[in-house]
C-alpha positions, -999 to +999 in steps of 0.1 A: -582-700-008-548-710-005-534-687-033-551-658-017-532-664+018-503-672-003-503-635-013-513-616+010-481-632+034-455-624+004-471-590+001-473-572+033-429-575+038-428-546+012-442-517+034-421-525+068-389-533+052-389-503+030-401-482+065-370-495+076-350-485+048-357-455+042-359-447+084-318-456+078-307-441+047-327-415+061-307-413+098-277-417+074-286-382+058-292-362+085-266-378+105-238-372+072-254-336+070-249-325+105-217-336+110-204-318+074-218-288+092-201-292+124-167-296+109-171-268+087-189-247+107-169-217+106-149-211+145-144-180+161-120-162+146-082-160+155-054-139+143-018-132+141+001-098+139+032-083+124+048-048+126+064-028+105+079+005+114+084+031+082+108+053+091+107+081+064+123+115+062+104+137+084+085+113+100+081+077+113+046+053+115+041+025+130+017-002+111+001-030+129-013-057+106-038-090+113-041-120+093-067-151+100-041-172+121-059-206+103-051-195+066-013-180+069+006-187+039-027-194+019-059-177+016-059-152+045-061-113+038-036-095+059-054-062+068-044-026+089-052-026+122-042+005+136-014+031+132+006+059+147+027+086+139+054+090+159+056+130+174+086+144+158+108+142+128+121+113+114+152+089+129+174+107+100+171+138+119+187+129+156+219+117+140+233+146+161+218+129+190+212+088+181+195+077+215+167+103+207+158+082+178+150+050+199+133+066+224+111+086+196+096+050+196+082+045+226+048+059+228+039+043+197+049+013+203+031+011+236+002+012+217+013-014+200+012-036+235-021-026+236-036-035+206-020-068+202-033-091+227-007-101+252-009-140+241+007-130+207+031-107+216+063-127+214+051-143+175+047-109+168+077-100+143+083-062+142+104-051+115+119-011+107+127+002+075+144+034+071+142+050+035+156+082+020+160+103+049+183+078+065+199+067+029+211+105+029+227+108+064+245+070+052+260+089+024+268+120+047+279+104+080+280+064+080+290+065+115+263+081+123+233+064+103+246+032+125+247+047+156+210+054+148+201+022+136+220+010+171+199+031+192+159+019+171+169-016+173+179-012+212+146+004+217+125-024+197+142-052+215+131-042+248+096-045+239+084-081+240+077-084+201+100-107+178+127-082+167+135-094+130+157-059+122+161-026+113+175-013+081+181+008+059+163-003+024+177+007-016+150+028-033+140-002-056+130-025-029+111+007-013+088+007-048+087-029-058+075-029-023+051-006-029+038-017-061+026-059-041+008-033-016-016-018-040-019-047-062-019-070-027-046-048-016-068-044-047-068-085-052-051-082-087-022-105-080-050-134-078-060-124-116-049-125-147-057-094-155-036-060-156-022-046-121-017-012-111+017+008-118+027+024-083+035+058-079+051+071-042+069+102-032+083+112+002+105+141+017+136+124+000+127+102-031+101+093-057+095+060-067+078+048-101+074+007-102+051-009-133+047-037-153+060-025-190+047-035-224+083-035-239+116-047-233+132-030-198+165-019-218+183-013-183+189-041-160+193-016-129+156-012-131+145-046-136+130-066-109+112-100-110+086-119-091+064-145-091+036-143-067-001-169-071+014-192-093+019-157-120+048-139-133+054-105-128+086-085-148+088-053-134+104-017-141+111-004-110+131+029-106+135+054-073+151+090-076+171+097-045+170+137-038+134+141-053+115+136-030+092+170-025+112+187+007+150+183-014+135+193-045+124+220-032+162+229-015+175+218-048+152+246-065+152+274-042+198+265-037+199+273-075+177+309-073+204+316-044+236+304-062+226+336-092+212+355-062+239+357-038+269+376-038+301+355-026+307+383+001+273+386+006+271+395+045+238+412+052+204+395+043+190+397+006+155+393-005+148+360-023+120+364-051+102+331-051+071+326-076+064+293-059+052+308-025+021+333-028+026+365-022+027+385+004+050+359+020+078+367+037+102+348+063+137+353+067+158+315+066+193+307+070+210+295+036+222+271+061+186+251+065+185+246+025+223+236+018+223+213+047+219+180+026+239+157+003+212+164-028+229+201-028+259+185-046+269+210-078+255+237-061+274+267-049+269+272-013+255+303-001+262+314+037+243+338+061+208+346+063+181+357+033+145+371+029+122+342+017+098+366-006+065+345-026+055+364-055+030+337-065+031+330-103+028+293-108+042+294-150+073+312-132+070+285-104+071+250-129+102+266-152+121+267-116+111+236-109+119+224-146+159+231-140+160+206-112+154+178-146+179+170-170+163+160-204+191+163-228+209+128-222+195+097-233+217+068-237+187+048-239+157+046-266+136+063-241+145+080-205+122+098-181+151+124-171+186+122-154+198+095-181+176+072-162+158+045-187+120+042-190+093+021-211+062+040-215+036+045-190+011+023-200-018+015-177-040+024-143-019+038-115-023+050-083-004+074-062-001+076-027+020+092-002+030+127-007+010+123-040-023+126-028-020+143+003-005+172-012-035+167-044-058+163-017-054+189+002-055+215-028-087+189-039-068+186-074-077+145-075-100+139-098-100+170-126-084+169-163-046+178-167-060+212-181-085+224-153-059+211-124-033+234-142-059+264-140-070+256-103-034+249-096-024+288-112-052+303-094-045+292-058-009+299-064-017+337-069-039+338-040-024+360-013-004+344+014-031+361+043-060+347+027-047+318+026-035+314+062-074+322+073-084+295+049-066+272+066-061+281+103-052+247+116-030+240+090+009+244+102+019+274+085+055+259+069+033+230+056+008+253+047+032+277+024+046+249+005+016+235-006+020+253-044+058+246-046+045+208-039+019+207-061+032+223-090+069+198-088+042+168-086+027+183-116+060+185-131+074+153-124+046+133-137+043+155-166+077+163-177+094+139-161+074+105-159+060+116-190+019+115-182-002+134-205-037+151-206-044+119-226-036+096-199-039+117-172-070+099-160-053+068-155-037+084-125-064+076-093-044+094-065-053+070-034-047+070+007-057+035+011-072+007-006-103-007+016-088-002+055-053-002+046-027+025+036-011+023+005+029+020+006+058-002+009+052-012+045+024-041+039+046-056+006+078-055+028+060-076+058+043-100+027+076-102+019+098-113+045+072-131+062+062-150+026+023-149+033+021-146-007+029-179-024+042-183-057+020-207-067-013-206-069-032-219-034-047-250-037-088-241-033-122-265-027-139-278-049-170-255-046-168-227-014-185-237+019-221-217+012-223-244-021-210-277-004-238-272+023-266-262+000-256-288-025-257-315+003-286-303+017-303-304-017-294-338-024-303-349+003-338-339-002-336-353-035-329-389-017-358-381+007-380-376-019-372-406-043-374-430-010-406-417-008-417-421-044-406-452-040-423-459-007-460-449-026-451-469-052-451-502-031-477-491-008-498-480-038-486-519-059-495-540-026-531-525-029-538-536-060-522-570-057-549-576-026-579-555-051-572-579-083-569-613-060-598-605-041 
């Protein structure tokens, strides 16, 4: 009888102790999980902003970028929030009216004030990068180029942003920053896999930049980056005067050189296979020769009748004359004696490459089919072309045949793409919601927002961490429940055995 009482006194303690411990542990787990969830709960996103003005040869565009404020210099992805095209021509066209260059930016900068929250204005950097149009103006009239830059600088300083400078960027910078942009947006820089080559075409210059598979023989065409822990040895070159607008002038100038007589006083007819049959417009020789790119071409005077004949093969033959492929001091060259490795891998072709080819619906065919379709387009009568595109300005419309033929000739004869790797060229305007171009890469570089080393990352993502904690907590609760049931069953068995 005394033994039975002793067992009854010893056994009942298990249940309250286990219940108490289970309650304490369960409460601790709940508190721990709750704190973890609250601690790592996504907070309302705060953003920072940056403004880059692309002062090109034909026009100026204002790009506004945004990124998560708490992830600057780490993992926050920068994206394009807004873009505004400045009315009128590029700032280089204001050489005789520098004040007008600054005034031309006002409308778009007012848009920027409205787009970016007021409390972020003072910390938002604004940069202006001028490209080939201003490079040419500097070559022609350095004093005028300085006054134009002073005008745009004065205008930008009048806004409540953090002015960071207005300058003429080099062709190498333009090519390299374009490469950074397309690979940053494609998320190639965080991967050990291949990158995308960059092909850029403007009105006054063109750039090619890629990671070559062979040694770069010319150090002038070499540039190195270390991004996200990876080293990149790039080939890059910018051809000044080989933008589509300048090449059109050079091509026409060469035709005029052999057509015009030195003592010509009355308009003559200049037949041009790069313009549609039926196209006929009176132009001045001055509108063709008003560029430093015409150096070496004998200048003509007066006016002329620009008459289209619409012959694609003859058009390409005339464009080939602007490339000098007879001289190469290296193992291989593109043209004009410039070293270029073989074009291997995938390429993104943007800016005028895209706009011209997209307008003509030539972005997805093989090289041979593209040539056939372009030949048909160029031979289409001018009157029909105008009827098919009534909303397009006739000046731009008249030049598409030439521009597309030049693009094909540049890519095939200049950069040495072939029918075999033509499919490796992708004509792009945007990657996700951001324009392909040099401006984003320029800002990322100046703000150091791409770290040289790969940023540290947590052991597991937020969602995985929460899921792990919940599963681990449930496992502990199940184990505690099993222990409780075990002790309860043991207690009852012991009592039965005693009875």
